[in-house]
C-alpha positions in Angstrom: 101.4 -36.2 88.3 98.6 -36.0 90.5 100.7 -36.0 93.8 102.7 -33.2 91.9 99.8 -31.3 91.5 98.4 -31.9 95.0 101.8 -30.5 96.3 101.8 -27.9 94.2 98.3 -26.7 95.3 98.9 -27.7 99.2 102.1 -25.5 98.7 100.0 -22.5 97.3 97.3 -22.4 99.7 99.8 -22.4 102.7 102.1 -19.3 101.2 98.5 -17.6 100.7 97.8 -18.3 104.3 101.1 -17.0 105.3 100.2 -13.8 103.1 96.8 -13.5 104.7 98.1 -14.3 108.4 101.2 -11.9 108.2 98.8 -8.9 106.2 96.4 -9.2 109.0 98.9 -9.2 111.5 100.8 -6.0 110.3 97.2 -4.1 110.1 96.5 -5.1 113.6 100.3 -4.0 115.1 99.0 -0.7 113.5 98.4 2.1 116.0 94.7 2.8 115.7 93.8 5.8 112.8 96.8 4.6 110.8 96.5 4.3 106.7 98.4 1.4 105.2 99.2 2.8 101.3 100.9 0.2 98.9 103.3 1.9 96.2 104.6 0.6 93.0 108.2 1.5 94.1 110.0 3.1 96.7 110.4 7.0 96.8 113.8 8.0 95.8 114.1 10.9 97.2 111.8 13.1 99.4 113.0 16.8 98.7 110.9 18.0 96.5 113.1 20.0 94.1 115.4 17.1 93.4 112.3 14.6 92.7 111.8 12.9 89.0 109.5 10.4 89.9 105.9 10.1 91.4 106.4 7.8 94.0 108.6 10.0 95.7 106.3 12.8 94.7 103.1 11.3 96.4 104.7 11.0 99.5 106.8 14.1 99.7 103.8 16.1 98.5 102.1 15.5 102.0 105.1 17.1 103.8 105.7 20.4 102.1 103.2 22.6 99.9 103.0 25.3 97.0 102.4 29.1 96.5 99.0 27.6 94.0 97.9 24.2 94.1 94.6 22.8 92.5 91.3 21.6 94.3 90.2 18.3 94.6 89.3 16.3 91.4 90.6 19.7 88.9 93.7 21.1 87.4 92.3 24.5 87.8 94.9 26.7 90.0 93.7 28.1 93.0 95.9 29.7 96.1 97.7 27.6 98.2 100.2 29.0 100.5 99.6 32.1 98.7 96.1 34.2 99.4 96.3 35.9 96.0 98.6 37.3 93.6 98.6 39.8 90.6 100.6 39.7 87.4 102.1 43.0 85.8 100.7 44.0 82.6 104.1 43.0 80.6 103.8 39.4 82.3 107.0 39.9 83.4 106.3 40.4 87.4 104.2 38.0 89.8 103.5 39.2 93.1 102.1 37.2 95.8 100.7 37.9 99.2 101.4 34.9 101.6 99.4 33.3 104.5 100.2 34.6 107.7 100.3 32.6 110.8 101.7 29.2 109.2 104.7 27.6 110.4 106.7 24.8 109.3 106.7 21.3 111.0 109.9 22.4 113.2 108.0 25.6 114.2 110.1 28.0 112.2 107.6 30.4 110.3 106.4 30.6 106.7 107.6 33.4 105.3 108.6 35.5 101.8 112.2 34.4 102.8 111.4 30.8 103.0 109.6 31.3 99.2 113.0 33.2 98.0 115.1 30.2 99.9 113.1 27.6 98.2 113.6 28.7 95.0 117.1 29.9 94.5 119.0 27.1 96.3 118.0 25.6 92.9 118.9 28.4 90.2 121.7 30.2 91.9 124.9 28.1 91.7 126.2 30.4 94.3 123.7 30.0 96.7 125.3 28.4 99.8 122.8 25.1 99.6 122.8 24.9 96.1 125.5 21.9 96.0 123.8 19.7 98.2 121.9 18.2 95.9 120.7 17.9 91.9 117.9 19.7 90.7 117.0 18.3 87.7 113.8 20.3 86.9 115.3 23.7 88.1 116.2 24.9 84.7 112.8 23.9 83.0 110.8 25.2 85.7 112.7 28.5 86.9 115.2 29.0 84.2 113.3 32.0 83.2 113.3 33.4 86.9 115.6 36.7 87.0 115.4 37.1 90.5 112.9 36.5 93.7 112.5 39.6 95.7 111.1 39.5 99.2 109.0 42.7 98.9 108.0 42.2 103.1 107.4 39.2 105.2 104.1 38.6 104.1 104.9 39.9 99.9 107.1 38.1 97.4 107.6 38.9 93.8 108.9 36.8 91.0 110.5 38.7 88.3 110.8 36.6 84.9 113.3 37.2 82.1 110.5 37.5 79.5 106.8 36.5 80.0 105.6 32.7 80.5 102.3 31.8 79.8 102.4 28.4 81.8 104.4 30.3 84.8 101.3 29.8 87.5 101.1 26.4 86.2 104.8 25.8 87.0 104.4 27.0 90.6 102.0 24.0 91.3 104.9 21.4 90.6 106.7 19.7 93.0 109.9 21.5 92.3 107.9 25.0 93.4 107.6 23.4 97.1 108.5 25.7 99.9 110.9 24.3 102.5 112.0 25.2 106.0 115.3 26.8 105.8 116.1 26.3 109.0 115.8 22.5 108.2 117.3 22.4 105.2 120.6 24.5 106.9 120.4 21.9 109.9 120.5 19.0 107.9 122.5 19.7 104.8 122.5 16.7 102.7 120.2 14.4 104.8 117.5 16.8 104.3 116.2 14.6 101.5 115.6 12.0 104.1 114.1 14.0 106.8 111.7 16.7 104.7 110.2 19.4 106.8 107.5 21.8 105.2 104.1 23.0 105.9 101.9 20.1 104.8 98.8 18.3 106.3 101.4 15.3 107.7 104.9 15.5 109.2 107.7 13.3 108.6 108.3 10.3 111.1 110.9 7.7 109.4 112.2 6.1 106.6 113.1 2.5 106.6 114.8 1.7 103.4 112.9 -0.8 101.2 110.4 -1.1 103.6 108.0 1.8 104.8 108.1 5.4 105.3 106.0 6.8 108.1 104.1 10.1 108.5 101.9 11.3 111.0 99.5 14.1 110.9 100.1 17.7 111.4 97.6 18.7 114.3 98.0 22.8 113.4 97.8 22.2 109.8 96.1 25.5 108.3 93.7 24.2 105.6 91.8 21.8 107.5 91.7 19.3 110.7 93.7 15.9 109.0 91.6 12.9 110.0 94.3 10.2 109.6 96.6 9.6 112.4 99.7 8.8 110.6 100.1 7.3 107.1 102.4 4.0 106.1 103.9 3.9 102.7 105.0 0.4 101.8 106.9 0.1 98.6 105.4 -3.4 97.0 106.9 -3.7 93.2 105.3 -6.8 92.4 101.4 -6.8 91.4 100.0 -9.7 92.5 101.6 -9.3 96.0 100.3 -5.9 96.4 97.0 -7.0 95.5 97.1 -9.6 97.9 97.8 -7.6 100.8 94.9 -5.3 99.5 92.3 -8.6 99.5 94.0 -9.6 103.1 94.1 -6.7 105.1 97.7 -5.8 104.8 97.1 -2.7 103.1 94.4 0.0 102.8 95.0 1.5 99.3 97.2 0.6 96.3 97.8 2.6 93.1 98.7 1.1 90.0 96.4 -2.2 90.3 97.3 -4.9 88.0 95.2 -4.6 84.8 94.5 -8.3 84.9 92.7 -7.9 88.1 90.4 -5.0 87.2 87.2 -6.7 86.8 88.0 -8.8 89.7 88.4 -5.3 91.8 85.1 -4.4 90.5 82.9 -6.7 91.3 84.5 -7.6 94.7 82.5 -6.3 97.3 85.3 -5.8 100.2 87.0 -3.0 98.0 86.2 0.3 95.9 87.9 0.5 92.5 88.5 4.1 90.9 89.5 4.8 87.5 90.3 8.2 86.0 92.1 9.6 82.4 95.0 11.9 84.0 97.7 13.8 82.0 100.2 10.7 81.4 101.8 9.3 78.7 103.8 6.0 78.2 106.4 6.5 75.6 109.4 4.2 74.5 112.4 7.0 74.0 114.4 6.6 71.5 118.0 8.2 71.5 118.2 11.0 69.0 121.7 11.4 68.8 123.0 7.7 68.2 123.1 5.7 65.1 120.8 4.3 63.5 118.7 5.9 65.7 119.5 9.4 64.4 117.9 8.9 61.2 114.4 10.1 61.2 113.0 7.2 58.9 114.4 4.6 61.3 112.3 6.3 64.0 109.5 6.4 61.9 109.8 2.6 61.3 110.1 2.0 65.0 106.6 3.3 65.5 105.1 1.3 62.9 106.3 -1.5 63.8 105.0 -1.5 67.1 101.2 -2.9 67.4 99.9 -0.3 70.0 96.3 -1.3 69.9 97.5 -4.9 71.2 99.5 -3.5 74.1 96.2 -1.0 75.0 94.1 -4.4 74.5 95.8 -7.5 76.0 98.4 -6.3 78.3 96.8 -3.1 79.9 93.3 -4.1 79.4 91.9 -1.3 78.5 93.8 0.9 81.2 95.3 3.4 78.4 94.3 4.8 75.4 96.4 5.3 72.4 98.8 7.8 71.7 99.2 10.4 69.1 102.2 12.2 70.9 102.8 13.5 74.2 99.7 15.5 74.5 96.6 14.3 75.9 93.5 14.0 73.4 90.8 16.0 74.1 92.3 18.9 76.5 92.6 22.4 74.9 96.1 21.9 73.5 95.8 18.8 71.5 96.0 18.2 67.7 92.8 16.6 66.8 93.9 15.9 63.3 96.5 13.8 64.5 96.1 9.7 63.9 97.9 7.1 66.1 101.0 5.4 64.1 99.3 2.3 62.5 100.5 -1.2 63.0 102.3 -1.7 59.4 105.5 -4.1 59.9 105.3 -3.9 55.8 106.2 -0.3 56.1 108.4 -0.5 59.0 110.5 -2.8 56.8 110.5 -0.7 53.6 111.7 2.2 55.6 114.6 0.7 57.1 115.7 -0.6 53.9 115.1 3.2 52.2 117.7 4.3 55.6 120.4 1.3 54.7 119.1 -1.2 57.1 117.4 -3.9 55.1 118.3 -6.6 57.3 117.7 -4.6 60.6 119.9 -4.0 63.4 120.7 -5.0 66.8 119.9 -2.6 70.0 119.3 -2.5 73.5 116.1 -1.4 75.3 116.0 -0.7 79.0 113.0 -1.2 81.6 112.5 -0.8 84.9 111.2 -3.4 86.7 108.3 -1.4 88.3 107.8 2.7 88.8 105.7 5.7 89.1 103.1 6.0 86.0 104.9 2.6 84.2 102.4 0.7 84.0 103.0 -2.8 83.2 106.8 -1.7 81.8 108.2 -5.5 81.7 105.3 -7.1 79.8 104.7 -3.7 77.7 108.2 -3.8 76.7 107.9 -7.7 75.8 105.6 -7.1 73.5 107.3 -4.2 71.7 110.6 -6.3 71.6 109.0 -9.3 69.7 106.9 -6.9 67.2 111.0 -5.1 66.3 112.4 -8.3 66.1 109.5 -9.2 63.4 110.6 -6.1 61.0 114.5 -7.3 62.0 115.3 -5.3 64.7 116.8 -7.4 67.4 116.3 -6.1 71.4 118.2 -6.7 74.2 116.1 -6.1 77.0 118.0 -4.9 80.2 115.8 -4.5 83.2 116.6 -2.1 86.4 115.3 -1.4 89.7 113.7 1.9 89.6 116.3 4.2 91.6 119.0 2.8 89.8 117.0 3.3 86.2 116.7 6.7 86.9 119.9 7.5 87.2 121.3 5.2 84.6 119.3 7.4 82.1 121.3 10.5 83.1 124.3 8.9 81.8 123.3 9.3 78.1 124.0 6.0 77.2 120.6 4.7 76.4 118.9 3.2 73.3 115.8 2.5 73.7 114.3 3.0 77.1 110.6 3.0 78.8 109.6 5.5 80.5 106.6 7.9 81.5 105.6 11.6 82.2 102.7 12.8 84.5 102.4 16.4 83.3 100.2 17.5 86.4 98.2 19.3 84.5 96.5 20.3 80.7 99.2 23.1 79.9 100.7 21.6 76.8 103.9 23.4 78.0 104.3 20.8 81.1 104.7 18.0 78.8 106.7 19.1 75.5 108.9 21.5 76.7 110.5 19.5 79.2 110.7 16.5 77.5 111.5 17.3 73.9 112.9 20.6 73.8 116.7 20.6 73.1 117.5 22.9 76.4 116.3 20.4 78.2 118.7 17.6 77.6 119.5 14.9 80.3 121.5 15.6 82.5 120.1 19.1 82.9 116.3 18.4 82.3 114.5 15.2 81.7 114.7 15.4 77.8 116.2 11.7 77.7 115.7 11.3 73.9 118.6 14.0 73.4 115.8 15.3 70.8 116.5 18.7 68.8 114.5 19.8 66.0 114.8 23.9 65.6 111.3 24.4 64.2 109.8 22.9 67.0 111.7 24.4 69.5 110.7 27.4 68.4 107.2 27.0 68.4 107.2 26.1 71.9 109.2 29.3 72.6 106.7 31.5 70.8 103.6 29.5 73.1 105.0 30.6 76.0 105.0 34.3 75.0 101.6 34.8 74.2 99.0 34.7 77.0 96.1 34.2 73.9 95.2 30.5 74.7 93.7 30.0 71.2 97.1 31.2 69.6 98.9 29.0 71.9 96.6 25.9 71.1 97.7 27.0 67.2 101.4 26.9 68.0 101.2 23.5 70.0 99.5 21.6 67.4 101.7 22.6 64.9 104.6 21.5 67.4 103.0 17.8 67.3 102.4 17.7 63.7 106.1 18.4 63.6 106.8 15.4 66.1 104.5 13.1 64.0 106.7 13.1 61.2 110.1 13.4 62.9 109.0 11.3 65.9 111.3 11.3 68.9 110.1 8.2 70.5 107.4 5.3 69.9 104.3 6.7 71.0 102.6 4.2 73.1 99.9 5.3 75.3 98.4 7.7 77.9 97.5 5.9 81.2 93.8 5.5 82.6 95.0 5.6 86.4 93.8 3.1 88.7 93.4 2.5 92.7 91.6 0.2 95.1 91.0 0.8 98.3 88.9 -1.2 101.4 85.4 0.0 102.6 86.9 1.6 105.6 88.4 4.4 103.6 86.1 7.0 103.3 86.8 10.6 101.1 89.8 9.4 98.8 89.5 10.8 95.3 91.8 10.5 92.6 93.3 13.5 90.8 93.8 14.1 87.5 97.1 15.5 88.1 98.2 11.6 89.6 98.9 12.9 92.8 97.8 10.8 96.0 96.0 13.2 98.4 95.6 10.6 101.2 94.5 14.1 103.6 91.0 13.8 102.3 90.8 10.2 104.0 88.8 9.2 107.1 88.7 5.8 108.3 85.5 4.2 109.3 
């Protein structure tokens, strides 16, 4: 036993030394001014109009930009590629004055025609470049857009079919990014792997499974970029990502392992950052499959899962209990709601009332890792155990992140783990895409295939008024419907974490979960 233990200890020490030397060699091999970033999964697609995951968004949004945006550490809407805007009295026309003198990375001019091209390729099936990809959020973001009109080279107007109170918030989303028409026409189906925009960084290369490399845009219009290049590396395994940070192979990591948060907080070599953001982690339920189509069954599943134990024991306090899709403490949240309590006996009673006194068997799909997914396998394992205790036997199936997103478009899912970053605090940006019946996958991100007429109507009415107090009232009523007719098992809202080496200066977490490395300088 002693020899075996010595061998194990020696092997572990050797492996640690190899990782340390490899990380140090990698860091040393990089040109000066290179920022090394560890992601929890590889980007799937770098065309902002096609992106459905945060890793792709975090990389791609360094290359492209939107007409309006958020300042650092805030979700207040401010000018981006548009200098200013006006809204017609009836709320149907948004007119934007564009910045002059801005060019795309390929040298072509940013103008109103580029804005029109970027949006219409997603919403017009007759557009010559519409068939080059899938635009999963086009219906949600731009289904209300009747036309995009070029007034002159520096003025563009969006004409809406009906008013939408959240339209400016929509234009902060990745899908609203303005791309180079010249590049899309030249690259065609290859554009998603070679994006061209106006952003602080230019795309350089993408070695699948290894790294994405960006370099600074030396003529960036907003402010000088202080980092020469950024190398993004997908490292799915939490401990490997952490080890690379601590041994110099990475400068910045996101999605720090919950168990390691106390260690990082006390480590003088790194800086740990934590911030609440507009995020929700949920276990989706296919509302159209038996027996999951029964409201009592979905209620039972919510009572069966010990959410407090997941937040306490798995997430180690890096999440807060969920009462529904809307982040507590924001203007549209229903403060009177309480999370479903852990009550296995009530769960069993509801299952019996629904005709399943002995429970049933089902499957749960889970990604191995992924943007905003926290600790998906560990969380799903606890949920599986909780459900088994009330007679629901769950077979876990795990997938690589990109394959998982594709699988969810098939409508074959039963239970599935997923998360959503709304980007800002407007409830329309989370409730409508995830739960309105017009957003059923594959045409939208409502992968639970949820449909409730009263709920749909409340969301529609909330879009038509600009009175925030009235909108909040409508959204609160909608949240009460979800508590009674749950589309998911509500789990938690992530408290996002990141850690970086001391040489990284000026980095701040953003409540939208964007990863703004353009603010960084290296000491």
